[in-house]
C-alpha positions as CSV (number, residue, x, y, z in Angstrom):
1,M,0.1,0.2,-0.3
2,E,2.9,2.5,0.7
3,F,4.6,1.7,-2.6
4,L,1.6,2.2,-4.3
5,A,0.5,5.3,-2.4
6,A,4.2,6.8,-2.8
7,K,3.9,5.8,-7.1
8,A,0.4,8.3,-7.1
9,N,2.0,11.2,-4.7
10,I,-0.8,10.0,-2.2
11,P,0.3,11.2,1.2
12,M,-0.2,7.9,3.7
13,E,0.8,7.6,7.7
14,V,1.7,4.4,9.1
15,S,0.0,4.4,12.4
16,N,2.0,2.0,14.2
17,R,5.4,4.5,13.1
18,T,6.1,7.2,16.1
19,P,6.8,10.7,14.9
20,E,10.3,10.3,15.2
21,Q,10.2,7.2,13.1
22,A,7.8,8.7,10.5
23,A,10.2,11.2,10.1
24,R,13.0,9.7,9.4
25,D,11.4,7.4,7.1
26,R,10.4,10.5,4.9
27,A,13.8,12.2,4.8
28,L,14.7,8.5,3.2
29,E,12.1,8.8,1.2
30,E,13.0,11.8,0.0
31,E,16.7,11.0,-0.2
32,R,15.8,8.4,-2.7
33,K,13.7,10.3,-4.7
34,I,16.8,12.9,-5.5
35,F,19.3,9.7,-5.5
36,F,16.8,8.4,-8.7
37,K,16.3,11.7,-9.9
38,L,20.2,12.1,-10.6
39,N,20.7,8.7,-12.0
40,R,17.8,9.3,-14.2
41,F,20.3,12.5,-15.5
42,A,23.3,10.8,-16.0
43,A,21.3,7.8,-18.2
44,R,19.9,10.4,-20.4
45,F,23.1,12.2,-20.6
46,Y,24.7,9.0,-21.5
47,Q,22.5,7.9,-24.0
48,E,22.6,11.4,-25.3
49,T,26.1,11.4,-25.8
50,F,25.9,7.6,-27.3
51,E,23.9,9.2,-30.1
52,S,25.9,12.2,-30.3
53,S,29.6,12.7,-32.4
54,D,31.7,12.0,-29.3
55,G,30.1,8.4,-29.2
56,G,31.5,7.0,-32.4
57,I,33.5,4.6,-30.5
58,A,30.9,3.2,-28.8
59,R,28.4,2.4,-31.6
60,D,31.2,1.1,-33.7
61,Y,31.4,-1.3,-30.7
62,A,27.9,-2.1,-30.7
63,E,28.0,-2.8,-34.2
64,K,30.6,-5.1,-34.0
65,R,29.1,-7.0,-31.2
66,G,25.6,-7.1,-33.4
67,I,23.5,-5.1,-30.9
68,E,20.4,-4.4,-32.6
69,R,19.2,-0.1,-32.3
70,D,16.0,-1.5,-31.0
71,Y,17.9,-3.3,-28.2
72,L,19.8,-0.5,-27.6
73,L,17.4,1.3,-26.8
74,S,15.7,-0.6,-24.6
75,F,18.1,-1.6,-22.2
76,G,19.2,2.0,-22.2
77,I,22.5,1.9,-23.3
78,G,24.5,4.8,-23.4
79,Y,28.6,5.7,-23.6
80,A,30.9,7.8,-21.3
81,P,32.7,10.2,-22.9
82,D,36.7,10.2,-22.8
83,S,36.3,13.2,-20.4
84,W,37.6,14.3,-16.9
85,T,34.5,16.0,-16.4
86,S,31.8,15.9,-19.0
87,L,29.0,14.8,-16.4
88,R,30.3,17.0,-14.0
89,D,30.1,20.3,-15.9
90,L,26.4,19.2,-16.8
91,F,25.5,18.3,-12.9
92,L,27.0,21.9,-12.1
93,K,25.5,23.6,-14.9
94,I,21.6,22.2,-13.6
95,K,22.8,22.6,-10.1
96,A,22.8,19.0,-9.1
97,P,23.5,18.4,-5.3
98,M,27.5,17.3,-6.0
99,V,27.8,15.9,-2.5
100,K,25.0,13.2,-3.1
101,S,26.1,12.7,-6.9
102,Y,29.5,11.7,-5.3
103,E,27.8,9.0,-3.0
104,L,25.9,7.7,-5.8
105,G,29.5,6.5,-7.9
106,L,29.1,9.0,-10.4
107,F,31.8,10.8,-9.0
108,R,35.2,10.8,-7.1
109,T,38.2,12.7,-5.4
110,K,42.0,12.3,-5.8
111,G,42.9,10.3,-3.1
112,G,40.1,9.6,-1.1
113,E,39.6,13.7,-0.6
114,K,36.4,14.6,0.9
115,P,33.6,15.8,-1.8
116,K,33.0,19.6,-2.1
117,E,29.7,20.5,-2.5
118,D,31.0,22.7,-5.2
119,G,32.2,20.3,-7.3
120,S,35.9,21.6,-7.8
121,N,37.3,18.5,-6.5
122,L,35.3,16.2,-8.3
123,F,35.8,14.2,-11.5
124,D,33.7,11.8,-13.5
125,T,33.6,7.9,-12.5
126,F,32.9,6.5,-15.8
127,R,35.2,7.5,-18.8
128,N,35.4,5.6,-22.1
129,R,32.7,3.7,-21.1
130,L,29.9,1.5,-22.9
131,M,27.1,2.5,-20.2
132,F,24.4,-0.1,-18.4
133,P,22.3,1.3,-16.7
134,I,20.9,-1.3,-13.5
135,R,16.9,-0.6,-13.5
136,D,14.7,-1.5,-10.3
137,V,11.5,-3.8,-11.5
138,N,10.1,-0.2,-11.7
139,G,12.4,0.8,-14.1
140,E,14.1,3.2,-12.4
141,V,17.7,3.5,-12.6
142,L,19.5,2.1,-9.4
143,G,23.3,2.6,-11.0
144,F,25.6,1.7,-14.0
145,G,27.8,-1.1,-15.2
146,G,30.7,0.2,-17.6
147,R,32.5,-1.7,-20.2
148,W,36.0,0.2,-20.9
149,L,36.4,0.6,-24.9
150,G,39.9,1.6,-24.6
151,A,42.3,-0.2,-26.7
152,N,44.6,-1.2,-24.2
153,N,42.8,-3.2,-21.2
154,A,46.1,-2.7,-19.1
155,E,44.7,0.9,-18.6
156,A,41.7,0.3,-16.6
157,P,39.5,-2.4,-15.3
158,K,37.4,-3.8,-18.2
159,Y,34.1,-3.2,-16.1
160,I,33.5,-1.1,-13.3
161,N,30.3,-1.0,-11.5
162,S,28.4,1.9,-9.3
163,L,28.7,1.8,-5.8
164,E,26.2,1.1,-3.4
165,S,24.1,3.2,-2.1
166,V,20.5,4.3,-0.5
167,V,18.9,3.2,-3.5
168,Y,21.5,0.4,-5.1
169,E,21.9,-2.7,-2.9
170,K,24.3,-4.9,-5.3
171,D,23.4,-8.4,-3.6
172,K,19.4,-7.7,-4.2
173,T,19.8,-6.4,-7.7
174,L,19.4,-8.4,-10.7
175,Y,20.4,-6.8,-14.2
176,N,17.0,-6.7,-16.7
177,L,14.9,-7.8,-13.9
178,D,12.6,-5.1,-14.9
179,Q,12.1,-6.4,-18.5
180,A,12.5,-10.0,-17.7
181,R,9.7,-10.3,-15.0
182,K,7.1,-10.6,-17.2
183,P,8.3,-13.4,-19.1
184,I,9.7,-15.3,-16.2
185,R,6.2,-15.7,-14.9
186,D,4.9,-16.7,-18.0
187,M,7.8,-19.0,-19.0
188,E,8.3,-20.3,-15.5
189,T,11.6,-20.5,-16.1
190,V,14.9,-17.9,-15.4
191,V,17.9,-18.1,-17.3
192,L,20.9,-16.5,-14.9
193,V,24.1,-15.4,-16.8
194,E,27.1,-13.9,-15.8
195,G,27.5,-10.3,-17.6
196,Y,25.7,-7.2,-18.9
197,M,26.2,-8.7,-22.8
198,D,25.8,-12.3,-22.1
199,C,21.9,-11.2,-21.0
200,L,21.4,-8.6,-23.8
201,S,22.6,-10.8,-26.9
202,L,20.6,-13.4,-25.1
203,V,17.3,-11.4,-25.3
204,Q,18.1,-10.3,-28.5
205,A,18.1,-13.9,-29.9
206,G,14.7,-14.5,-28.5
207,F,15.2,-15.4,-25.0
208,P,13.4,-12.9,-22.8
209,N,13.5,-14.5,-19.6
210,V,17.3,-13.8,-18.9
211,V,18.7,-11.9,-15.6
212,A,22.3,-11.3,-14.7
213,N,23.9,-10.9,-11.1
214,C,25.5,-7.4,-12.0
215,G,29.0,-8.7,-12.1
216,T,29.6,-9.7,-8.6
217,A,29.2,-13.2,-7.2
218,L,25.6,-14.6,-6.8
219,T,24.2,-13.5,-3.4
220,K,21.9,-15.3,-0.9
221,N,19.4,-12.4,-1.5
222,Q,19.8,-12.7,-5.4
223,A,19.2,-16.7,-4.8
224,L,16.1,-16.6,-3.2
225,T,14.7,-13.9,-5.7
226,L,15.2,-15.8,-8.3
227,R,13.6,-19.0,-6.4
228,K,10.4,-16.6,-5.7
229,L,10.4,-15.9,-9.5
230,A,10.3,-19.0,-11.0
231,P,10.1,-22.8,-10.1
232,K,12.5,-23.6,-12.7
233,V,16.4,-21.6,-12.6
234,I,18.8,-22.4,-15.0
235,C,22.6,-21.1,-14.7
236,L,24.4,-20.5,-17.7
237,Y,28.0,-18.8,-16.9
238,D,30.9,-18.7,-18.8
239,S,32.4,-22.2,-19.7
240,D,36.0,-21.1,-18.8
241,A,37.7,-22.1,-15.6
242,A,36.5,-18.7,-13.7
243,G,32.7,-19.7,-14.9
244,Q,32.9,-23.0,-13.8
245,A,34.1,-22.2,-10.4
246,A,31.5,-19.5,-9.9
247,T,28.6,-22.1,-11.5
248,E,29.6,-24.5,-8.6
249,K,29.5,-22.0,-6.2
250,A,26.1,-21.0,-7.1
251,M,25.0,-24.7,-7.3
252,N,26.1,-24.6,-3.1
253,L,24.4,-21.3,-2.7
254,F,21.1,-22.6,-3.7
255,L,21.4,-25.9,-2.4
256,E,22.4,-23.8,1.2
257,T,19.4,-21.2,1.1
258,D,16.5,-23.2,-0.4
259,G,17.3,-27.0,-0.8
260,Y,17.0,-26.5,-4.7
261,P,19.1,-28.3,-7.2
262,L,19.8,-25.8,-9.7
263,L,20.0,-26.2,-13.3
264,G,22.5,-25.4,-15.7
265,A,24.3,-26.1,-18.4
266,K,28.0,-25.9,-20.2
267,L,28.5,-24.0,-23.5
268,P,31.2,-25.9,-25.9
269,D,34.6,-24.4,-26.6
270,G,35.0,-22.8,-23.5
271,K,32.7,-19.9,-24.8
272,D,30.0,-17.3,-22.7
273,P,26.8,-17.1,-24.2
274,D,27.5,-13.6,-26.1
275,E,30.5,-15.6,-27.9
276,F,28.3,-18.8,-28.7
277,L,25.2,-17.1,-30.3
278,R,27.9,-14.6,-32.5
279,A,29.8,-17.8,-33.4
280,H,27.2,-19.8,-34.5
281,G,25.3,-17.3,-36.2
282,D,21.4,-18.2,-37.3
283,D,22.3,-21.6,-35.7
284,G,22.9,-20.5,-32.8
285,T,19.6,-19.8,-31.3
286,L,18.6,-23.1,-32.1
287,Q,21.3,-24.6,-30.3
288,M,21.0,-22.6,-27.1
289,A,17.2,-23.5,-26.9
290,N,18.0,-26.9,-27.1
291,I,20.4,-26.5,-24.4
292,L,18.6,-24.3,-22.2
293,Q,15.7,-27.1,-22.7
294,N,18.0,-29.9,-21.7
295,S,19.6,-28.2,-19.1
296,P,20.5,-31.2,-16.3
297,A,21.0,-30.1,-12.5
298,L,24.4,-28.9,-11.6
299,L,24.1,-31.8,-8.5
300,D,23.8,-34.4,-11.1
301,L,26.8,-33.1,-13.2
302,W,28.9,-32.8,-10.2
303,I,27.7,-36.2,-8.5
304,D,29.2,-37.7,-12.0
305,E,32.3,-36.0,-11.7
306,Q,32.5,-37.3,-8.2
307,I,32.1,-41.0,-9.3
308,K,34.1,-40.3,-12.0
309,E,37.5,-39.5,-9.8
310,T,36.7,-42.0,-7.8
311,P,39.4,-44.7,-6.7
312,R,37.8,-48.1,-7.2
313,T,38.8,-48.5,-3.7
314,L,36.8,-49.7,-0.2
315,Q,37.7,-46.3,0.9
316,G,37.4,-43.9,-2.2
317,R,34.0,-45.3,-2.5
318,A,33.1,-45.0,1.3
319,E,34.7,-41.5,1.0
320,T,32.8,-40.2,-2.0
321,A,29.4,-41.9,-0.7
322,D,29.8,-39.9,2.0
323,R,30.6,-36.4,0.7
324,I,27.8,-36.7,-1.6
325,A,25.2,-37.6,1.1
326,A,26.3,-34.6,2.7
327,K,25.1,-32.3,-1.1
328,L,22.3,-34.7,-1.0
329,A,20.9,-34.1,2.2
330,K,20.2,-30.4,1.9
331,L,17.5,-31.0,-1.0
332,K,14.4,-30.0,0.5
333,D,12.4,-32.4,-1.4
334,E,13.2,-36.0,-0.1
335,L,11.9,-37.4,-3.1
336,L,14.6,-35.9,-5.2
337,I,16.9,-37.6,-3.0
338,Q,15.3,-41.0,-3.2
339,A,15.5,-40.8,-7.2
340,R,19.0,-40.3,-7.2
341,V,20.0,-43.1,-4.6
342,P,19.8,-46.0,-7.2
343,G,22.0,-44.5,-9.7
344,L,24.3,-43.2,-7.0
345,A,24.6,-47.0,-5.6
346,S,25.3,-48.4,-9.2
347,G,27.9,-46.0,-10.0
348,L,30.1,-46.7,-6.5
349,D,29.4,-50.6,-6.9
350,M,27.4,-50.5,-3.5
351,E,24.1,-51.2,-2.1
352,P,21.2,-48.4,-2.0
353,D,21.1,-49.4,1.7
354,F,24.7,-48.5,2.2
355,I,23.8,-44.6,0.4
356,R,20.7,-44.5,2.5
357,E,22.7,-44.9,5.5
358,A,25.1,-42.5,4.7
359,M,21.8,-39.9,4.1
360,R,20.9,-40.3,7.7
361,K,24.0,-39.6,9.2
362,Y,23.5,-35.7,7.5
363,R,19.4,-36.2,7.6
364,K,17.7,-37.7,10.5
365,G,15.1,-39.9,9.6
366,F,16.0,-40.3,6.4
367,G,13.5,-42.8,4.1
368,G,11.4,-43.2,7.5
369,G,13.8,-45.0,9.3
370,A,15.0,-44.7,12.8
371,E,17.6,-41.6,13.6
372,S,20.5,-42.2,13.1
373,G,23.0,-42.6,16.8
374,P,25.9,-44.0,18.3
375,S,25.9,-47.6,18.3
376,G,26.4,-49.6,20.7
377,G,30.3,-50.4,20.1
378,G,30.8,-47.0,21.5
379,S,33.0,-46.5,17.9
380,G,30.9,-43.5,16.6
381,A,29.3,-45.7,13.9
382,P,25.4,-45.0,12.6
383,S,23.0,-47.5,13.4
384,Y,22.3,-49.6,9.9
385,Q,20.1,-52.6,9.5
386,A,21.0,-54.5,6.5
387,P,18.2,-56.6,4.6
388,A,18.5,-60.2,5.0
389,G,20.7,-61.9,2.2
390,S,20.9,-58.6,0.7
391,N,24.6,-58.8,-1.8
392,G,27.5,-57.0,-0.1
393,F,25.6,-56.7,3.2
394,A,25.1,-59.0,5.9
395,H,22.4,-58.8,8.4
396,S,24.5,-57.6,11.9
397,S,23.7,-58.5,15.1
398,N,24.7,-55.4,16.8
399,A,23.0,-53.2,13.7
400,R,26.3,-52.1,12.5
401,P,27.3,-52.1,8.8
402,V,29.1,-54.5,7.5
403,L,31.6,-53.9,4.6
404,P,31.8,-56.4,1.5
405,P,34.1,-59.6,2.7
406,R,37.2,-58.6,1.2
407,R,41.0,-57.1,2.4
408,M,40.9,-53.8,3.0
409,S,45.2,-53.7,3.0
410,G,46.1,-50.4,1.3
411,V,42.8,-48.8,0.9
412,L,42.7,-46.3,4.0
413,N,45.4,-44.1,3.7
414,A,44.8,-41.1,6.6
415,R,48.1,-39.7,6.6
416,T,48.4,-36.8,4.4
417,P,51.7,-37.4,2.0
418,G,54.7,-35.8,3.9
419,K,53.4,-35.6,7.3
420,G,53.7,-38.5,8.7
421,K,56.9,-37.5,10.4
422,Q,55.7,-34.6,11.9
423,N,52.4,-36.2,13.1
424,L,53.7,-39.2,14.7
425,S,57.5,-39.4,15.9
426,Q,59.1,-42.7,16.2
427,G,57.6,-45.6,18.7
428,G,54.1,-44.1,18.0
429,K,55.2,-40.8,20.3
430,R,53.6,-37.8,19.2
431,D,55.6,-34.6,18.2
432,I,54.9,-31.5,20.3
433,G,56.8,-29.8,17.9
434,F,53.5,-27.3,17.2
435,D,52.1,-27.5,20.7
436,R,55.1,-25.8,21.2
437,R,54.7,-23.0,18.4
438,F,51.5,-22.5,19.2
439,L,52.1,-22.3,23.5
440,G,55.3,-20.0,22.6
441,D,53.3,-17.7,20.5
442,V,50.4,-17.6,23.6
443,L,53.0,-16.8,25.9
444,K,54.7,-14.1,24.1
445,N,50.9,-12.1,23.6
446,P,49.5,-11.6,26.3
447,S,46.2,-9.9,24.1
448,W,46.3,-13.6,22.8
449,I,45.8,-14.9,26.1
450,A,42.6,-13.0,27.1
451,A,41.1,-13.8,23.9
452,L,41.6,-17.4,24.7
453,R,40.4,-17.2,28.1
454,E,37.4,-15.0,27.0
455,Q,36.6,-18.4,24.7
456,H,37.7,-21.1,26.7
457,L,35.2,-19.8,29.6
458,K,32.7,-19.8,27.2
459,N,33.7,-23.3,25.7
460,P,36.2,-25.4,27.3
461,G,36.6,-27.1,24.2
462,V,37.8,-24.5,22.0
463,V,41.6,-25.3,22.4
464,L,42.5,-27.3,25.2
465,P,41.6,-30.9,23.1
466,F,43.7,-29.8,20.4
467,I,46.7,-29.7,22.7
468,Q,48.6,-33.3,22.2
469,D,51.0,-33.1,24.8
470,E,49.5,-33.5,28.4
471,G,52.1,-31.5,29.8
472,F,51.6,-28.7,27.7
473,R,47.5,-28.9,28.2
474,T,47.5,-28.7,31.8
475,V,49.9,-25.5,31.7
476,L,47.7,-24.1,29.1
477,G,44.9,-24.8,31.3
478,K,46.4,-23.2,34.1
479,I,47.1,-20.1,32.0
480,L,43.6,-19.7,30.8
481,E,42.0,-19.8,34.1
482,P,40.2,-16.7,35.7
483,L,42.8,-14.2,37.0
484,V,42.4,-13.2,40.4
485,P,41.9,-9.9,41.1
486,G,44.7,-7.2,41.1
487,Q,46.5,-10.1,39.0
488,G,48.2,-9.5,35.5
489,E,48.7,-11.8,32.5
490,D,52.7,-11.7,33.2
491,E,52.2,-12.9,36.8
492,R,50.0,-15.9,36.0
493,I,52.3,-16.8,32.9
494,Q,55.1,-17.2,35.9
495,E,52.6,-18.9,38.5
496,A,52.2,-21.2,35.8
497,L,55.9,-21.9,35.4
498,E,56.4,-22.0,39.0
499,S,54.2,-24.9,39.1
500,L,56.3,-27.1,37.0
501,R,59.1,-27.2,39.7
502,D,59.2,-30.7,39.8
503,Q,59.1,-31.2,36.0
504,P,62.7,-29.1,35.2
505,R,63.0,-30.5,31.7
506,L,59.0,-29.0,30.6
507,R,59.6,-25.6,32.7
508,S,62.9,-25.2,30.8
509,F,61.0,-26.0,27.4
510,L,58.3,-23.2,28.3
511,S,60.6,-20.8,29.4
512,E,62.7,-21.1,26.1
513,C,59.7,-20.8,24.2
514,T,58.8,-17.2,25.5
515,M,61.8,-16.2,24.2
516,R,62.7,-17.8,20.9
517,G,60.7,-16.8,17.3
518,D,59.5,-20.1,16.0
519,E,57.8,-19.9,12.5
520,G,54.5,-21.9,11.5
521,I,52.4,-19.1,12.8
522,P,51.0,-16.0,12.1
523,S,52.4,-13.8,14.8
524,N,49.9,-11.5,14.9
525,D,46.5,-14.1,14.2
526,L,45.1,-15.7,17.2
527,E,42.6,-17.2,14.9
528,A,44.7,-18.3,11.9
529,A,47.0,-20.4,14.7
530,L,43.9,-21.9,16.1
531,I,42.7,-23.2,13.1
532,R,46.4,-24.7,12.3
533,L,46.8,-26.4,15.8
534,K,43.2,-27.7,15.0
535,D,44.0,-29.1,11.8
536,V,47.4,-30.5,13.0
537,S,45.6,-32.2,15.7
538,L,42.8,-33.9,13.0
539,Q,45.6,-34.9,11.6
540,I,47.3,-36.5,14.2
541,K,43.9,-38.6,15.3
542,A,43.6,-39.1,11.4
543,A,46.9,-40.9,11.4
544,E,46.5,-43.1,14.5
545,L,42.8,-44.4,13.6
546,Q,44.5,-45.4,10.0
547,T,46.9,-47.6,12.2
548,Q,44.2,-49.0,14.2
549,I,42.2,-49.9,11.5
550,D,45.3,-51.5,9.5
551,E,45.8,-53.4,12.8
552,A,41.7,-54.6,13.0
553,E,42.5,-55.7,9.6
554,R,45.6,-57.9,10.0
555,S,43.8,-59.3,12.7
556,G,40.7,-59.9,10.5
557,D,38.4,-57.9,12.6
558,G,36.1,-56.6,9.7
559,A,33.3,-55.0,11.8
560,R,35.7,-53.2,13.9
561,S,37.6,-52.0,10.6
562,E,34.1,-50.6,9.3
563,A,33.6,-48.7,12.6
564,L,37.0,-46.8,12.4
565,L,36.5,-46.3,8.9
566,L,33.1,-44.3,9.5
567,E,34.9,-42.7,12.4
568,L,37.9,-41.2,10.1
569,L,35.4,-40.3,7.5
570,D,33.3,-38.3,10.5
571,L,36.9,-37.1,11.4
572,R,38.0,-35.5,7.7
573,R,33.9,-34.5,7.4
574,Q,35.2,-31.9,10.5
575,R,38.0,-31.0,9.1
576,T,36.4,-30.3,5.7
577,Q,33.5,-28.3,7.6
578,R,36.0,-25.5,9.2
């Protein structure tokens, strides 16, 4: 109602707002109106310059790219001249508010200098660029994207965009949504591309339901907007390495945000949509229609790739099943998960029930079964009841999953290459080198101690469980206890060292590490040090589990080997999720 009233210039009071809130809202709305007006003036200036004698370079570029005049007009394409002050001079002439124009990103200052209202220290942001107005669903100009037209691309970034402002929030804006909204609803499909030219070329080729994410990485807000617009979303990013990496991120974002399996396609020959259409001439539109019509779920392409790269060992297949299960569990519709289980089981040469059990780790109650939990054996393995007589998975009396009857020698290799000697010293003793480096940095940085103490008091498991050496763990625990009134950090450290009089070797060790500078931990980054400490700890635990698995295999204890395998996979998942 407020929006409709504003469009009709009808004042409307909202009863639940205080007078102060109403005044702030009115002031904000007035500022938005000014910003919209300034952007309209800028857009008109760029369009008129495109048509003028100064715009020859832009018109030549548009012709070279095959942009037809009707689409130049409908997209509002313009040109920012190769001048430092053309737009500034116009705005001064029409007495536009120059500081607000600066806040919109239309102008800049040298060296971050504060803008002056008389515009004397301002210069144009966009120079020698093809201009793409970015509009909201009502056609109001929010900002601009500018494509560099200089001969030397090293002189300037290829694309630059307006700054965020009261009217322009990049993470909530989709390019061309003003024109594409109705076709999207009619066709119940939206096509997402990376760039302005990709979007324009596809619309010109007869695909009106296309939007772009304004030259920035896709955001959660944009993903939610796309899902509200249509039941079917197709991602058509560039086919180069960067585009495919962005495609995978988009797939993950849709899974995390809405549990939706984003559709997508990879164009041949590493081309972007604009290049593809221009390269294939009249036949390009038909080929593009076929590509879009048959776009698979990106999740399925990812699963195929995971299976293809999986070693045909038991460990390799089990790890891949676990990794894929974590992804599948994010799907909102359980039917979409169930439909993929048979193909996944076939591709990994496993029983479907094993895949379903892996799913239950991430999605409680999946398939209508009981919620998973620790097994009676205390290994951390999830409960599992295999069907009697199933091929490869036998019924287990303690309801634990049983691996197929085959030897596991060499299948599991939890040790990181080149790390074994660091993690475990000869004779199975732990190497305390990283514990020592971490504790040394803590002792040399009182601010670290205060920050660690605060975290430790909130969560005792934040650091101590990851200190491998018992002596170091005890000392750090004492240091992290609350300070008594009047006590400083140096006094607390000295108190901790004094408590080690009966352990002269450890006391000497700690005294030494307060004076030496050890490499391996960023000297000013506690969080980085904690992350590495935990990672080293998990590596060591993984190596220990591997040793236990090898021993269980040699003794023929298949059930224990399998339980330890699941524990190892869970440990690796912890490392991945951090």
